[in-house]
C-alpha positions, 0 to 999 in steps of 0.5 A: 075373440082376440084370445080365441084367435091366439089359440087358433094360430097355436101362439104361445108368447103373445099375451103371456107373461114375457120371459127373456132368455140369456142366450140364442134362442131361435126356438121362441120364433112363432108364426101365424097364417099370411090371409092375403096370399095371393097379394106380394107386399112387404112386411118391415120389421126394426129393432132400432136396440139390438145388442150382441157381444163381440164375440173376442172382447166380450164388449156390447155391439149396438145394432138397428136390425131391419127385416124386409119380407114378402111372407108366402104362407107363414109370417112371424109373429112380433113378439116372439121375434122380439124375444129372439132379437133379444136372446142375442143380447149375452151372445156372442157373434161377429156383426155379418154373423149375427145377419145371416143367423137372423135371416136363415133362422127366417127363413126356415121359420116361414119360407118367406117369398123373399127376404133381406136382413140389415145390420146398421150396427154403431161405430166401435174403433172408428168403423161402423159395419152394416152387413146385408143378407137375402134370399129369394125362394129358388126357382121364382122370381123371387130368386131372381130379386134376391140376386139383383138386389144384392147386386144393387144393394145400397144402404137405405 
């Protein structure tokens, strides 16, 4: 029954041998159907071991990436998200770029009602950087929600 459900959803990564990509790979992201579209509800995903490279020095940067979203029709499959986030391991980008790319890739993938991505990067050189990016579906109450949450953003 479990494999049948996965097959129906068209998921490839879940339950198969894991192959880790060596550079930025948004194509590994997969979705499944939200079976509770009538509800607004939060999905919170945390990746406490996110790693990317500084694009200038090549030094590793470590962070916790926190993704919060209100799904619409499609939801991100967690193993594919893990593989996607892992693909940043050898990818050089500034902290702000990583957070914005993650958000934009997930918006393109799922078209969520609302999404926010927060990067809690560990200090390097005595400074920690915590970029935050969000999105709400245009023309809906979620667009206003995004504007309000951005204006009143606080590190949780």
